[in-house]
DSSP file (Angstrom, degrees, kcal/mol; ACC not computed):
  #  RESIDUE AA STRUCTURE BP1 BP2  ACC     N-H-->O    O-->H-N    N-H-->O    O-->H-N    TCO  KAPPA ALPHA  PHI   PSI    X-CA   Y-CA   Z-CA
    1    1 A X              0   0    0      0, 0.0     2,-0.0     0, 0.0     5,-0.0   0.000 360.0 360.0 360.0 133.1    0.0    0.0    0.0
    2    2 A X     >  -     0   0    0      1,-0.1     4,-2.2     4,-0.0     5,-0.2  -0.325 360.0-118.7 -63.8 150.8    1.3    3.4   -0.9
    3    3 A X  H  > S+     0   0    0      1,-0.2     4,-2.4     2,-0.2     5,-0.1   0.880 115.9  52.4 -59.7 -39.7    2.0    5.8    2.0
    4    4 A X  H  > S+     0   0    0      2,-0.2     4,-2.3     1,-0.2    -1,-0.2   0.846 107.6  52.3 -67.8 -32.3   -0.6    8.3    0.7
    5    5 A X  H  > S+     0   0    0      2,-0.2     4,-2.9     1,-0.2     5,-0.2   0.922 109.8  49.1 -65.0 -43.2   -3.2    5.4    0.6
    6    6 A X  H  X S+     0   0    0     -4,-2.2     4,-2.8     2,-0.2    -2,-0.2   0.906 110.6  50.5 -63.1 -41.6   -2.4    4.6    4.2
    7    7 A X  H  X S+     0   0    0     -4,-2.4     4,-2.3     2,-0.2    -2,-0.2   0.942 113.6  44.3 -62.0 -47.5   -2.8    8.2    5.2
    8    8 A X  H  X S+     0   0    0     -4,-2.3     4,-2.7     1,-0.2    -2,-0.2   0.929 115.3  48.3 -63.1 -45.1   -6.1    8.6    3.5
    9    9 A X  H  X S+     0   0    0     -4,-2.9     4,-3.0     2,-0.2    -2,-0.2   0.900 110.8  50.9 -63.8 -40.2   -7.4    5.2    4.9
   10   10 A X  H  X S+     0   0    0     -4,-2.8     4,-1.6    -5,-0.2    -1,-0.2   0.922 112.3  46.5 -62.9 -44.3   -6.2    6.1    8.4
   11   11 A X  H  X>S+     0   0    0     -4,-2.3     5,-2.5    -5,-0.2     4,-0.6   0.921 114.9  47.3 -62.8 -43.7   -8.0    9.4    8.2
   12   12 A X  H ><5S+     0   0    0     -4,-2.7     3,-1.0     1,-0.2    -2,-0.2   0.928 110.0  52.1 -63.8 -45.6  -11.2    7.7    6.8
   13   13 A X  H 3<5S+     0   0    0     -4,-3.0    -1,-0.2     1,-0.3    -2,-0.2   0.832 117.2  38.8 -61.5 -33.0  -11.1    4.9    9.4
   14   14 A X  H 3<5S-     0   0    0     -4,-1.6    -1,-0.3    -5,-0.2    -2,-0.2   0.407 108.2-124.4 -98.5   1.3  -10.9    7.5   12.3
   15   15 A X  T <<5 +     0   0    0     -3,-1.0     2,-0.3    -4,-0.6    -3,-0.2   0.881  59.5 148.0  57.3  42.2  -13.3    9.9   10.6
   16   16 A X      < -     0   0    0     -5,-2.5     2,-0.3    -6,-0.2    -1,-0.2  -0.822  36.9-144.2-108.1 148.8  -10.8   12.8   10.8
   17   17 A X        -     0   0    0     -2,-0.3    75,-2.0    72,-0.1     2,-0.4  -0.766  11.7-151.7-111.8 158.6  -10.4   15.6    8.4
   18   18 A X  E     -ab  43  92A   0     24,-3.3    26,-2.8    -2,-0.3    27,-0.9  -0.962  12.2-168.8-134.6 143.1   -7.2   17.3    7.2
   19   19 A X  E     -ab  45  93A   0     73,-1.7    75,-2.3    -2,-0.4     2,-0.4  -0.982  17.7-153.4-126.8 144.1   -6.1   20.7    5.9
   20   20 A X  E     -ab  46  94A   0     25,-2.5    27,-2.1    -2,-0.4     2,-0.5  -0.952  13.6-171.5-125.4 134.5   -2.7   21.3    4.4
   21   21 A X  E     -ab  47  95A   0     73,-2.6    75,-1.8    -2,-0.4     2,-0.4  -0.982  18.5-179.2-122.5 117.4   -0.5   24.4    4.1
   22   22 A X  E     +ab  48  96A   0     25,-3.1    27,-2.7    -2,-0.5    75,-0.1  -0.886  19.1 159.6-118.4 146.7    2.6   23.9    1.9
   23   23 A X  S >  S+     0   0    0     73,-1.2     3,-1.7    -2,-0.4    74,-0.2   0.474  79.4  25.4-121.8 -81.3    5.4   26.2    1.0
   24   24 A X  T 3  S+     0   0    0      1,-0.3    73,-0.1    72,-0.2   115,-0.1   0.721 119.0  58.6 -65.4 -21.6    8.6   24.5   -0.3
   25   25 A X  T >  S-     0   0    0     71,-0.2     3,-1.8   117,-0.1    -1,-0.3   0.589  93.3-146.4 -85.0 -10.2    6.8   21.4   -1.5
   26   26 A X  T <   -     0   0    0     -3,-1.7    22,-0.1     1,-0.3    -2,-0.1   0.725  69.7 -42.9  58.0  27.1    4.6   23.5   -3.8
   27   27 A X  T 3> S+     0   0    0     20,-0.1     4,-2.7     3,-0.0    -1,-0.3   0.457 102.0 126.8  99.5   1.6    1.5   21.3   -3.5
   28   28 A X  H <> S+     0   0    0     -3,-1.8     4,-2.5     2,-0.2     5,-0.2   0.886  72.9  52.2 -62.1 -39.7    3.3   18.0   -3.7
   29   29 A X  H  > S+     0   0    0      2,-0.2     4,-2.4     1,-0.2    -1,-0.2   0.953 112.9  44.1 -61.6 -49.0    1.7   16.7   -0.5
   30   30 A X  H  > S+     0   0    0      1,-0.2     4,-3.0     2,-0.2    -2,-0.2   0.893 111.3  55.7 -62.4 -38.8   -1.8   17.6   -1.7
   31   31 A X  H  X S+     0   0    0     -4,-2.7     4,-0.8     1,-0.2    -1,-0.2   0.936 109.8  45.1 -57.6 -47.3   -1.0   16.1   -5.1
   32   32 A X  H  < S+     0   0    0     -4,-2.5     3,-0.5     1,-0.2     4,-0.2   0.902 114.9  47.8 -65.9 -40.5   -0.1   12.8   -3.6
   33   33 A X  H >< S+     0   0    0     -4,-2.4     3,-1.6     1,-0.2    -2,-0.2   0.916 110.1  51.4 -65.9 -42.5   -3.1   12.8   -1.3
   34   34 A X  H 3< S+     0   0    0     -4,-3.0    -1,-0.2     1,-0.3    -2,-0.2   0.571  93.5  73.4 -77.0  -6.6   -5.5   13.7   -4.1
   35   35 A X  T 3< S+     0   0    0     -4,-0.8     2,-0.5    -3,-0.5    -1,-0.3   0.633  84.2  84.8 -72.5 -13.2   -4.2   10.8   -6.3
   36   36 A X  S X  S-     0   0    0     -3,-1.6     3,-1.8    -4,-0.2     4,-0.2  -0.798  88.6-119.1 -96.0 123.4   -6.0    8.5   -3.9
   37   37 A X  T 3  S+     0   0    0     -2,-0.5    -2,-0.1     1,-0.3    -1,-0.0  -0.329 100.0  27.0 -57.4 137.5   -9.7    7.9   -4.7
   38   38 A X  T >  S+     0   0    0     -4,-0.1     3,-1.7   -26,-0.0     4,-0.4   0.421  79.5 124.7  89.1  -0.5  -11.9    9.0   -1.7
   39   39 A X  G X>  +     0   0    0     -3,-1.8     4,-3.2     1,-0.3     3,-1.5   0.797  62.1  70.2 -62.3 -26.6   -9.4   11.6   -0.6
   40   40 A X  G 34 S+     0   0    0      1,-0.3    -1,-0.3     2,-0.2    -3,-0.1   0.694  86.8  67.1 -66.7 -16.1  -12.2   14.3   -0.8
   41   41 A X  G <4 S+     0   0    0     -3,-1.7    -1,-0.3     1,-0.1    -2,-0.2   0.790 120.6  15.2 -69.9 -27.0  -13.9   12.7    2.2
   42   42 A X  T <4 S+     0   0    0     -3,-1.5   -24,-3.3    -4,-0.4     2,-0.8   0.699 109.3  77.0-121.8 -30.8  -11.0   13.7    4.5
   43   43 A X  E  <  +a   18   0A   0     -4,-3.2   -24,-0.2   -26,-0.2    -1,-0.1  -0.778  50.2 164.8 -88.4 111.2   -8.9   16.3    2.7
   44   44 A X  E     +     0   0A   0    -26,-2.8     2,-0.3    -2,-0.8   -25,-0.2   0.672  58.0  11.6-102.5 -20.8  -10.9   19.5    3.0
   45   45 A X  E     -a   19   0A   0    -27,-0.9   -25,-2.5     2,-0.0     2,-0.3  -0.969  52.1-178.5-161.8 138.6   -8.4   22.3    2.2
   46   46 A X  E     -a   20   0A   0     -2,-0.3     2,-0.4   -27,-0.2   -25,-0.2  -0.995   7.6-178.1-141.8 138.5   -5.0   22.7    0.7
   47   47 A X  E     -a   21   0A   0    -27,-2.1   -25,-3.1    -2,-0.3     2,-0.9  -0.998  22.5-148.4-139.8 132.0   -3.0   25.9    0.2
   48   48 A X  E     -a   22   0A   0     -2,-0.4     2,-1.0   -27,-0.2     3,-0.2  -0.886  19.8-177.4 -96.6 105.7    0.4   26.6   -1.3
   49   49 A X        +     0   0    0    -27,-2.7   -25,-0.1    -2,-0.9     6,-0.1  -0.697  19.8 152.5-104.6  77.1    1.5   29.6    0.7
   50   50 A X        +     0   0    0     -2,-1.0     2,-0.2   -27,-0.1    -1,-0.2   0.905  55.4  57.6 -77.7 -43.3    4.8   30.3   -1.1
   51   51 A X  S >> S-     0   0    0     -3,-0.2     4,-1.7     1,-0.1     3,-0.6  -0.562  86.1-120.7 -89.2 152.6    5.1   34.0   -0.4
   52   52 A X  H 3> S+     0   0    0      1,-0.2     4,-2.6     2,-0.2     5,-0.2   0.862 113.3  62.2 -57.2 -35.7    5.1   35.6    3.0
   53   53 A X  H 3> S+     0   0    0      1,-0.2     4,-3.0     2,-0.2     5,-0.3   0.869 102.7  49.9 -60.4 -36.2    2.0   37.6    1.9
   54   54 A X  H <>>S+     0   0    0     -3,-0.6     4,-2.3     2,-0.2     5,-0.9   0.898 109.7  50.3 -68.3 -40.2    0.1   34.4    1.5
   55   55 A X  H  X5S+     0   0    0     -4,-1.7     6,-2.4     3,-0.2     4,-0.7   0.905 116.8  42.2 -63.1 -40.3    1.2   33.2    4.9
   56   56 A X  H  X5S+     0   0    0     -4,-2.6     4,-0.7     4,-0.2    -2,-0.2   0.955 122.9  34.8 -68.4 -52.2    0.1   36.5    6.4
   57   57 A X  H  <5S+     0   0    0     -4,-3.0    -3,-0.2    -5,-0.2    -2,-0.2   0.776 129.4  27.4 -82.3 -29.3   -3.2   36.9    4.6
   58   58 A X  H  <5S+     0   0    0     -4,-2.3    -3,-0.2    -5,-0.3    -1,-0.1   0.687 131.0  31.5-108.5 -22.2   -4.5   33.4    4.2
   59   59 A X  H  <<S-     0   0    0     -5,-0.9    -3,-0.2    -4,-0.7    -2,-0.1   0.429  95.8-126.3-115.3  -2.4   -3.0   31.6    7.2
   60   60 A X     <  +     0   0    0     -4,-0.7     2,-0.5    -6,-0.2    -4,-0.2   0.825  42.6 170.5  59.2  34.2   -2.9   34.4    9.7
   61   61 A X        -     0   0    0     -6,-2.4    -1,-0.2    -9,-0.1    -2,-0.1  -0.656  41.8-110.9 -70.7 125.2    0.8   33.9   10.4
   62   62 A X    >>  -     0   0    0     -2,-0.5     4,-1.8     1,-0.1     3,-0.6  -0.315  12.9-133.1 -61.7 138.9    1.7   37.0   12.5
   63   63 A X  H 3> S+     0   0    0      1,-0.3     4,-2.5     2,-0.2     5,-0.2   0.854 108.2  58.7 -59.0 -35.2    4.0   39.5   10.8
   64   64 A X  H 3> S+     0   0    0      1,-0.2     4,-2.6     2,-0.2     5,-0.3   0.855 102.8  53.0 -64.9 -33.8    6.2   39.6   13.9
   65   65 A X  H <>>S+     0   0    0     -3,-0.6     4,-2.7     2,-0.2     5,-0.8   0.934 110.8  46.0 -65.1 -46.4    6.7   35.8   13.6
   66   66 A X  H  X5S+     0   0    0     -4,-1.8     4,-1.0     3,-0.2    -2,-0.2   0.900 116.5  45.4 -64.0 -40.5    7.9   36.1   10.0
   67   67 A X  H  <5S+     0   0    0     -4,-2.5    -2,-0.2    -5,-0.2    -1,-0.2   0.927 120.0  38.5 -68.1 -45.1   10.2   39.1   10.9
   68   68 A X  H  <5S+     0   0    0     -4,-2.6    -2,-0.2    -5,-0.2    -3,-0.2   0.905 135.2  15.5 -75.9 -42.7   11.7   37.6   14.0
   69   69 A X  H  <5S-     0   0    0     -4,-2.7    -3,-0.2    -5,-0.3    -2,-0.2   0.650 101.1-125.1-110.3 -19.6   12.1   33.9   13.0
   70   70 A X     << -     0   0    0     -4,-1.0     6,-0.3    -5,-0.8    -1,-0.1  -0.076  33.4 -75.0  91.4 163.9   11.7   33.9    9.2
   71   71 A X  S    S+     0   0    0      1,-0.2     2,-1.0    -5,-0.1    -1,-0.1   0.816 125.4  60.1 -66.7 -30.8    9.5   32.0    6.8
   72   72 A X  S    S+     0   0    0     -3,-0.1     2,-0.3    -6,-0.1    -1,-0.2  -0.779  86.6 103.9-101.3  90.1   11.5   28.9    7.4
   73   73 A X  S  > S-     0   0    0     -2,-1.0     4,-2.3     1,-0.1     5,-0.2  -0.985  79.6-109.9-161.0 159.9   11.2   28.3   11.1
   74   74 A X  H  > S+     0   0    0     -2,-0.3     4,-2.4     1,-0.2     5,-0.2   0.908 118.0  53.9 -59.3 -43.6    9.5   26.2   13.7
   75   75 A X  H  > S+     0   0    0      1,-0.2     4,-2.1     2,-0.2    -1,-0.2   0.891 109.9  45.6 -63.4 -41.2    7.4   29.2   14.8
   76   76 A X  H  > S+     0   0    0     -6,-0.3     4,-2.7     2,-0.2    -1,-0.2   0.906 111.1  53.0 -69.4 -41.2    6.1   29.9   11.2
   77   77 A X  H  X S+     0   0    0     -4,-2.3     4,-2.4     2,-0.2    40,-0.2   0.911 110.1  48.6 -59.4 -42.2    5.4   26.2   10.7
   78   78 A X  H  X S+     0   0    0     -4,-2.4     4,-2.4     2,-0.2     5,-0.2   0.935 112.2  47.6 -63.3 -46.8    3.3   26.1   13.9
   79   79 A X  H  X S+     0   0    0     -4,-2.1     4,-2.6     1,-0.2    -2,-0.2   0.886 111.9  51.2 -62.8 -38.4    1.4   29.3   12.9
   80   80 A X  H  X S+     0   0    0     -4,-2.7     4,-2.7     2,-0.2     5,-0.2   0.918 109.9  48.9 -64.3 -44.2    0.8   27.8    9.4
   81   81 A X  H  X S+     0   0    0     -4,-2.4     4,-1.9     2,-0.2    38,-0.2   0.909 114.7  44.7 -63.8 -42.6   -0.6   24.6   10.8
   82   82 A X  H  X S+     0   0    0     -4,-2.4     4,-2.1     2,-0.2    -2,-0.2   0.926 114.1  50.5 -65.6 -44.1   -2.9   26.4   13.2
   83   83 A X  H  X S+     0   0    0     -4,-2.6     4,-1.0    -5,-0.2    -2,-0.2   0.903 111.7  45.5 -62.5 -43.6   -4.0   28.8   10.5
   84   84 A X  H  X S+     0   0    0     -4,-2.7     4,-0.7     1,-0.2     3,-0.3   0.886 112.4  51.1 -71.3 -36.7   -4.8   26.2    7.9
   85   85 A X  H  X>S+     0   0    0     -4,-1.9     5,-1.4    -5,-0.2     4,-1.1   0.895 109.1  52.2 -64.4 -38.4   -6.7   24.0   10.4
   86   86 A X  H  <5S+     0   0    0     -4,-2.1    -1,-0.2     1,-0.2    -2,-0.2   0.745  91.4  77.0 -70.0 -23.4   -8.8   27.0   11.5
   87   87 A X  H  <5S+     0   0    0     -4,-1.0    -1,-0.2    -3,-0.3    -2,-0.2   0.910 121.2   4.8 -54.5 -46.4   -9.8   27.8    7.9
   88   88 A X  H  <5S-     0   0    0     -4,-0.7    -1,-0.2    -3,-0.5    -2,-0.2   0.303 102.2-111.2-122.3   6.5  -12.4   25.0    7.8
   89   89 A X  T  <5 +     0   0    0     -4,-1.1    -3,-0.2    -5,-0.2    -4,-0.1   0.879  55.1 172.5  67.3  36.7  -12.3   23.7   11.3
   90   90 A X      < -     0   0    0     -5,-1.4   -72,-0.1    -6,-0.2    -1,-0.1  -0.250  44.3-115.7 -72.8 166.4  -10.7   20.4   10.3
   91   91 A X  S    S+     0   0    0      1,-0.2     2,-0.4   -74,-0.1   -73,-0.2   0.872  97.4  25.4 -69.4 -37.0   -9.5   17.9   12.9
   92   92 A X  E     -b   18   0A   0    -75,-2.0   -73,-1.7    28,-0.1     2,-0.4  -0.964  59.6-168.8-131.3 145.3   -5.8   18.2   11.7
   93   93 A X  E     -bC  19 119A   0     26,-2.1    26,-2.9    -2,-0.4     2,-0.4  -1.000  11.0-171.3-129.0 132.1   -3.8   20.9   10.1
   94   94 A X  E     -bC  20 118A   0    -75,-2.3   -73,-2.6    -2,-0.4     2,-0.3  -0.952   1.2-169.3-123.6 144.7   -0.3   20.2    8.7
   95   95 A X  E     -bC  21 117A   0     22,-2.3    22,-1.3    -2,-0.4     2,-0.4  -0.951   8.4-166.4-132.2 152.9    2.3   22.6    7.4
   96   96 A X  E     +bC  22 116A   0    -75,-1.8   -73,-1.2    -2,-0.3     2,-0.3  -0.991  14.3 164.0-137.0 127.6    5.6   22.4    5.5
   97   97 A X  E     + C   0 115A   0     18,-2.5    18,-3.4    -2,-0.4     2,-0.3  -0.987  21.1 118.8-142.3 135.1    8.1   25.2    5.1
   98   98 A X  E     - C   0 114A   0     -2,-0.3     2,-0.6    16,-0.3    16,-0.2  -0.948  60.3 -81.7-171.1-171.4   11.7   24.9    4.1
   99   99 A X        +     0   0    0     14,-2.2    13,-3.3    -2,-0.3    14,-0.1  -0.938  32.3 175.3-119.0 105.5   14.5   25.5    1.7
  100  100 A X        +     0   0    0     -2,-0.6    38,-0.2     1,-0.2    39,-0.1   0.656  40.8 166.5 -87.1 -16.3   14.5   23.2   -1.3
  101  101 A X  S    S+     0   0    0      2,-0.5    -1,-0.2     1,-0.1     3,-0.1  -0.215  74.2 171.9  83.2-175.8   17.4   24.9   -3.1
  102  102 A X  S    S+     0   0    0     -3,-0.1     3,-0.2    33,-0.0     2,-0.2  -0.989 105.9  15.4 -77.9 -12.7   19.5   25.1   -5.0
  103  103 A X  S    S+     0   0    0      1,-0.1    -2,-0.5     8,-0.0     3,-0.1  -0.524  96.0  64.9-107.0 179.9   19.8   28.6   -3.7
  104  104 A X        +     0   0    0      1,-0.3    -1,-0.1    -2,-0.2     2,-0.1   0.268  69.3 123.4  95.4 -11.5   18.4   30.3   -0.6
  105  105 A X        -     0   0    0     -3,-0.2    -1,-0.3     3,-0.0     5,-0.3  -0.327  35.3-174.1 -80.2 165.5   20.4   28.4    2.1
  106  106 A X        -     0   0    0      3,-1.8     5,-0.0    -3,-0.1    -1,-0.0  -0.878  43.9 -93.3-145.1 176.3   22.7   29.8    4.7
  107  107 A X  S    S+     0   0    0     -2,-0.3     3,-0.4     1,-0.2    -1,-0.1   0.888 128.2  41.9 -62.2 -38.2   25.1   28.6    7.4
  108  108 A X  S    S+     0   0    0      1,-0.3     2,-0.3    -3,-0.0    -1,-0.2   0.849 131.4  24.0 -77.9 -35.5   22.3   28.7    9.9
  109  109 A X  S    S-     0   0    0     -5,-0.1    -3,-1.8     4,-0.0    -1,-0.3  -0.743  84.3-170.0-132.2  83.8   19.6   27.3    7.6
  110  110 A X    >   -     0   0    0     -3,-0.4     3,-2.3    -2,-0.3   -11,-0.2  -0.206  41.9 -72.3 -71.0 165.2   21.3   25.2    4.9
  111  111 A X  T 3  S+     0   0    0      1,-0.3   -11,-0.2    -9,-0.1    -1,-0.2  -0.317 123.9  37.0 -54.2 135.4   19.5   23.9    1.8
  112  112 A X  T 3  S+     0   0    0    -13,-3.3    19,-2.3     1,-0.4     2,-0.3   0.191  77.7 138.8 100.7 -14.3   17.2   21.0    2.9
  113  113 A X  E <   + D   0 130A   0     -3,-2.3   -14,-2.2    17,-0.2     2,-0.4  -0.495  29.1 174.2 -64.1 124.8   16.3   22.6    6.2
  114  114 A X  E     -CD  98 129A   0     15,-2.6    15,-3.0    -2,-0.3     2,-0.4  -0.999  20.4-161.9-140.5 134.6   12.6   21.9    6.6
  115  115 A X  E     -CD  97 128A   0    -18,-3.4   -18,-2.5    -2,-0.4     2,-0.3  -0.937  11.1-179.2-115.0 140.5   10.1   22.6    9.4
  116  116 A X  E     -CD  96 127A   0     11,-2.2    11,-2.8    -2,-0.4     2,-0.3  -0.957   3.0-173.3-132.9 153.7    6.7   20.9    9.7
  117  117 A X  E     -CD  95 126A   0    -22,-1.3   -22,-2.3    -2,-0.3     2,-0.4  -0.994  10.2-157.5-145.1 149.3    3.9   21.2   12.3
  118  118 A X  E     -CD  94 125A   0      7,-2.5     7,-2.5    -2,-0.3     2,-0.4  -0.998  10.9-167.5-127.9 129.4    0.7   19.4   13.0
  119  119 A X  E     +CD  93 124A   0    -26,-2.9   -26,-2.1    -2,-0.4     5,-0.2  -0.958  17.6 175.5-119.8 133.3   -2.1   21.0   14.9
  120  120 A X        -     0   0    0      3,-3.0     2,-1.1    -2,-0.4     4,-0.1   0.095  60.8 -98.1-117.6  20.3   -5.2   19.2   16.3
  121  121 A X  S    S+     0   0    0      2,-0.4   -29,-0.0     1,-0.2   -30,-0.0  -0.696 118.3  34.1 100.2 -80.7   -6.7   22.2   18.1
  122  122 A X  S    S+     0   0    0     -2,-1.1     2,-0.4     1,-0.1    -1,-0.2   0.706 121.0  50.3 -80.3 -20.3   -5.5   21.6   21.6
  123  123 A X        -     0   0    0      2,-0.0    -3,-3.0     0, 0.0     2,-0.4  -0.956  57.3-176.4-128.8 137.5   -2.2   20.1   20.6
  124  124 A X  E     -D  119   0A   0     -2,-0.4     2,-0.4    -5,-0.2    -5,-0.2  -0.999   3.8-170.9-130.6 132.3    0.6   21.2   18.2
  125  125 A X  E     -D  118   0A   0     -7,-2.5    -7,-2.5    -2,-0.4     2,-0.3  -0.961   7.2-164.4-118.9 140.0    3.7   19.2   17.4
  126  126 A X  E     -D  117   0A   0     -2,-0.4     2,-0.3    -9,-0.2    -9,-0.2  -0.911   3.4-169.1-126.0 155.2    6.6   20.6   15.4
  127  127 A X  E     -D  116   0A   0    -11,-2.8   -11,-2.2    -2,-0.3     2,-0.4  -0.985  11.2-152.2-143.3 147.0    9.5   19.0   13.6
  128  128 A X  E     -D  115   0A   0     -2,-0.3     2,-0.3   -13,-0.2   -13,-0.2  -0.984  18.1-179.7-122.4 134.7   12.8   20.0   12.0
  129  129 A X  E     -D  114   0A   0    -15,-3.0   -15,-2.6    -2,-0.4     2,-0.4  -0.933  22.6-152.8-130.2 154.3   14.4   18.0    9.2
  130  130 A X  E     -D  113   0A   0     -2,-0.3   -17,-0.2   -17,-0.2     2,-0.1  -0.803  24.6-171.4-126.2  88.2   17.6   18.4    7.2
  131  131 A X        -     0   0    0    -19,-2.3     2,-0.3    -2,-0.4     7,-0.1  -0.445   7.1-148.6 -80.4 153.9   17.0   16.7    3.9
  132  132 A X        +     0   0    0     -2,-0.1     2,-0.3     5,-0.1     9,-0.1  -0.866  46.8  44.7-120.9 154.1   19.8   16.1    1.3
  133  133 A X  S    S-     0   0    0     -2,-0.3    -2,-0.0   -22,-0.1     2,-0.0  -0.725  87.4 -19.0 119.4-164.4   19.8   16.0   -2.4
  134  134 A X     >  -     0   0    0     -2,-0.3     4,-2.9     1,-0.1     5,-0.2  -0.185  67.9 -99.0 -73.9 169.5   18.3   17.9   -5.4
  135  135 A X  H  > S+     0   0    0      1,-0.2     4,-2.4     2,-0.2     5,-0.2   0.930 126.2  48.3 -53.7 -48.9   15.4   20.3   -5.2
  136  136 A X  H  > S+     0   0    0      1,-0.2     4,-2.1     2,-0.2    -1,-0.2   0.896 112.2  49.0 -61.5 -41.4   13.1   17.6   -6.5
  137  137 A X  H  > S+     0   0    0      2,-0.2     4,-2.8     1,-0.2    -2,-0.2   0.900 109.9  50.6 -66.2 -42.2   14.5   15.1   -4.0
  138  138 A X  H  X S+     0   0    0     -4,-2.9     4,-2.3   -38,-0.2    -2,-0.2   0.921 111.2  49.0 -63.0 -43.9   14.1   17.4   -1.0
  139  139 A X  H  X S+     0   0    0     -4,-2.4     4,-2.3    -5,-0.2    -1,-0.2   0.916 113.1  47.6 -60.9 -43.5   10.5   18.2   -2.0
  140  140 A X  H  X S+     0   0    0     -4,-2.1     4,-2.4     2,-0.2    -2,-0.2   0.917 111.5  49.4 -64.8 -44.8    9.8   14.5   -2.3
  141  141 A X  H  X S+     0   0    0     -4,-2.8     4,-2.5     1,-0.2    -1,-0.2   0.899 111.4  50.5 -61.2 -40.7   11.4   13.6    1.0
  142  142 A X  H  X S+     0   0    0     -4,-2.3     4,-2.3     2,-0.2    -2,-0.2   0.924 110.9  47.4 -65.2 -44.9    9.4   16.4    2.7
  143  143 A X  H  X S+     0   0    0     -4,-2.3     4,-2.0     2,-0.2    -2,-0.2   0.901 112.7  50.1 -63.6 -40.4    6.1   15.2    1.3
  144  144 A X  H  X S+     0   0    0     -4,-2.4     4,-1.9     2,-0.2    -2,-0.2   0.923 110.9  48.2 -63.8 -44.5    6.9   11.6    2.3
  145  145 A X  H  X S+     0   0    0     -4,-2.5     4,-2.2     1,-0.2    -2,-0.2   0.896 109.3  54.0 -63.0 -39.5    7.8   12.6    5.9
  146  146 A X  H  X S+     0   0    0     -4,-2.3     4,-2.4     1,-0.2    -1,-0.2   0.895 105.4  53.2 -62.7 -39.9    4.6   14.7    6.1
  147  147 A X  H  X S+     0   0    0     -4,-2.0     4,-2.1     1,-0.2    -1,-0.2   0.917 109.6  48.7 -60.6 -42.6    2.5   11.6    5.1
  148  148 A X  H  X S+     0   0    0     -4,-1.9     4,-2.2     1,-0.2    -2,-0.2   0.893 110.5  51.2 -63.9 -39.1    4.2    9.6    7.9
  149  149 A X  H  X S+     0   0    0     -4,-2.2     4,-2.8     2,-0.2    -2,-0.2   0.876 107.0  53.5 -66.9 -36.8    3.5   12.4   10.4
  150  150 A X  H  X S+     0   0    0     -4,-2.4     4,-1.7     2,-0.2    -2,-0.2   0.952 109.6  47.7 -60.8 -49.0   -0.2   12.6    9.4
  151  151 A X  H  X S+     0   0    0     -4,-2.1     4,-0.7     1,-0.2    -2,-0.2   0.927 115.1  45.5 -57.6 -46.8   -0.6    8.8   10.0
  152  152 A X  H >< S+     0   0    0     -4,-2.2     3,-0.8     1,-0.2     4,-0.3   0.893 110.1  54.5 -63.9 -41.2    1.2    9.2   13.4
  153  153 A X  H >< S+     0   0    0     -4,-2.8     3,-1.1     1,-0.2    -1,-0.2   0.801  96.1  66.0 -66.9 -29.6   -0.8   12.3   14.4
  154  154 A X  H 3< S+     0   0    0     -4,-1.7    -1,-0.2     1,-0.3    -2,-0.2   0.863 108.7  39.2 -60.1 -34.9   -4.2   10.6   13.8
  155  155 A X  T <<        0   0    0     -3,-0.8    -1,-0.3    -4,-0.7    -2,-0.2   0.395 360.0 360.0 -96.8   2.1   -3.4    8.2   16.7
  156  156 A X    <         0   0    0     -3,-1.1    -1,-0.2    -4,-0.3    -2,-0.1   0.484 360.0 360.0 -75.9 360.0   -1.8   10.8   19.0
């Protein structure tokens, strides 16, 4: 069974709904989820918030968070996950923000640095990853890790 099939089936079995906010993956997570028949029963909203303005205006990420910590940060990932879950009141909201390369990295946040967060209303978990490889590979690794986090979060 594909990981995205398992994620959709797990959400369906537990009657949980999901909203997704993606930045560096550019919609790849939603693409993989929507390839599965029946995904519309559980996936209620997906947004590619690539620019800071999208994070501010559509996900309610505070401007102070973006200024202080940057778009690629634990704090921004948490705000994105909360913001996307609140859009439609889904059971879970997941976010991905990172640096896929080949440019944009720094000594503090090298290419491949990726933050994710999952919000269930009362609980938020955040994660930091350092993926390696090409832009395409980093995006793929991030989407795969997010699918695993969704499955795990359903049972948390």
